[in-house]
Legacy VTK file of the C-alpha trace (Angstrom):
# vtk DataFile Version 3.0
C-alpha trace
ASCII
DATASET POLYDATA
POINTS 187 float
219.539 4.873 52.172
220.901 6.233 55.432
217.599 7.937 56.324
215.569 4.729 55.967
218.242 2.809 57.893
218.093 5.273 60.796
214.287 5.157 60.688
214.321 1.363 60.896
216.921 1.206 63.661
215.252 4.023 65.620
212.223 1.783 66.112
214.395 -0.512 68.212
215.516 2.292 70.538
213.804 2.251 73.898
214.510 5.884 74.776
215.539 9.160 73.190
216.924 12.280 74.834
215.947 15.895 74.108
217.667 18.957 75.577
216.872 22.614 74.857
220.210 23.687 76.302
222.701 21.131 74.982
220.840 19.389 72.167
221.234 19.770 68.413
218.749 18.832 65.701
221.539 18.883 63.098
224.085 16.473 64.589
222.267 15.004 67.590
221.447 11.297 67.551
219.041 11.081 70.495
221.560 9.531 72.875
222.273 10.893 76.337
225.585 12.312 75.095
224.167 13.849 71.879
220.495 14.690 72.520
218.130 16.306 70.042
217.121 19.926 70.604
213.364 19.443 69.997
210.947 16.588 70.690
209.633 16.916 67.110
213.071 16.025 65.728
213.131 12.960 67.987
209.766 11.792 66.602
210.868 12.520 63.024
214.019 10.484 63.705
211.906 7.502 64.771
209.551 8.015 61.849
206.526 6.029 62.998
204.702 4.646 66.015
205.309 3.133 68.534
207.438 5.997 69.776
210.088 5.302 72.435
210.172 7.042 75.816
211.460 10.581 75.399
213.489 12.197 78.163
213.747 15.992 78.416
215.665 18.387 80.689
214.392 17.958 84.246
212.945 20.914 86.160
213.825 19.339 89.524
217.049 20.152 91.319
219.636 17.349 91.129
217.919 15.445 88.282
219.313 15.621 84.759
216.465 13.949 82.802
212.714 13.537 83.217
210.111 11.763 81.089
208.353 14.146 78.696
204.968 15.345 79.984
201.811 13.928 78.402
200.732 17.382 77.225
204.074 18.088 75.587
204.066 14.643 73.961
200.508 15.175 72.689
201.445 18.550 71.171
204.585 17.071 69.638
202.563 14.230 68.099
200.199 16.816 66.572
203.185 18.635 65.084
204.592 15.309 63.882
201.304 14.400 62.153
201.139 17.846 60.538
204.730 17.475 59.349
203.967 14.019 57.923
200.951 15.416 56.021
203.094 18.267 54.664
205.729 15.804 53.479
203.114 13.553 51.863
201.455 16.442 50.040
204.871 17.776 48.995
205.896 14.350 47.661
202.579 14.027 45.834
202.968 17.501 44.296
206.559 16.756 43.234
205.429 13.496 41.618
202.648 15.312 39.735
205.085 18.022 38.610
207.595 15.421 37.419
204.848 13.569 35.555
203.662 16.798 33.906
207.250 17.737 32.909
207.784 14.260 31.474
204.530 14.513 29.498
205.483 17.960 28.153
208.909 16.641 27.162
207.341 13.690 25.318
204.988 16.078 23.480
207.935 18.317 22.617
209.909 15.384 21.181
207.138 14.872 18.615
207.712 18.354 17.171
210.365 18.329 14.445
211.977 21.536 13.196
213.278 21.376 9.629
215.349 23.782 7.575
213.549 25.178 4.548
215.475 23.668 1.585
214.269 26.390 -0.800
216.284 29.010 1.109
220.087 29.355 0.855
222.277 27.763 3.521
222.875 30.064 6.525
226.348 31.473 7.191
227.853 31.029 10.661
228.838 34.416 12.092
229.537 36.184 15.358
226.890 38.507 16.792
228.889 41.705 16.140
228.969 40.915 12.367
225.207 40.349 12.058
224.216 43.911 11.136
225.749 43.543 7.663
223.694 40.366 7.126
220.281 41.893 7.876
217.453 40.176 5.890
219.780 37.213 5.180
220.021 33.811 6.838
222.675 33.481 9.520
223.629 30.886 12.102
224.731 32.142 15.528
226.172 30.200 18.460
226.046 31.642 21.951
224.981 31.396 25.565
221.521 32.198 26.829
222.004 35.438 28.728
218.333 36.013 29.528
215.291 33.841 28.948
211.727 35.117 29.281
208.583 33.222 28.394
205.412 35.137 27.588
202.367 32.934 27.323
202.497 29.535 25.662
203.595 30.588 22.179
206.123 33.359 22.710
209.678 33.209 24.071
212.299 35.959 24.267
215.964 34.960 24.445
218.966 37.262 24.748
222.020 35.420 23.377
225.622 36.433 23.961
228.777 35.101 22.350
231.513 37.350 23.710
231.202 39.881 20.871
227.744 41.201 21.677
224.131 40.484 22.536
221.288 39.384 20.259
217.604 39.389 21.137
215.703 36.469 19.597
211.956 35.975 19.508
210.700 32.395 19.184
207.070 31.677 18.303
204.711 28.735 17.692
206.510 25.442 16.952
209.912 26.733 18.055
208.594 27.463 21.559
207.049 24.015 21.877
210.103 22.098 20.603
212.244 19.932 22.862
215.340 22.141 22.832
213.434 24.992 24.512
212.605 22.696 27.449
216.306 22.226 28.191
217.343 25.885 27.810
218.489 27.704 30.905
220.141 31.018 31.596
223.951 30.985 31.697
225.045 32.696 34.914
LINES 1 188
187 0 1 2 3 4 5 6 7 8 9 10 11 12 13 14 15 16 17 18 19 20 21 22 23 24 25 26 27 28 29 30 31 32 33 34 35 36 37 38 39 40 41 42 43 44 45 46 47 48 49 50 51 52 53 54 55 56 57 58 59 60 61 62 63 64 65 66 67 68 69 70 71 72 73 74 75 76 77 78 79 80 81 82 83 84 85 86 87 88 89 90 91 92 93 94 95 96 97 98 99 100 101 102 103 104 105 106 107 108 109 110 111 112 113 114 115 116 117 118 119 120 121 122 123 124 125 126 127 128 129 130 131 132 133 134 135 136 137 138 139 140 141 142 143 144 145 146 147 148 149 150 151 152 153 154 155 156 157 158 159 160 161 162 163 164 165 166 167 168 169 170 171 172 173 174 175 176 177 178 179 180 181 182 183 184 185 186
């Protein structure tokens, strides 16, 4: 990827430039013409030690660049290490979350929902015609307007199909099934 390529090539750079006044962390590349705005961005650009020499805006009259002070470099390295730890913990957390989602999805795939053959076949109707079919089986197609989970075994869904809204309550096996894991609100 581009990020790993820039990290690898940045190690070969002998110097990077940082300017509070003219630099940009978004589109700067660390060159004299396009300096970074912050020393932290320069270190993040390099990615790992050994870090190149970093030049900052000079305080002296007539000089454009000066080598970064040891104190400023030390503080920037601390920030860099903190940022690296944040990224590592964030990556670790994302990996754990992805693993947990994958596990939940696998568990949900094991649950099979079957129609009860002893009951009559459901009729497909629009939501506005459902009142006449109260206490009968009906099949409704629609978009999820609102989705609210309450606990592990209860899920409220408000469906809409252009003719009206229908509140559905799912419990037990229906909540744990795979299709619930892929539901999302239609905005």
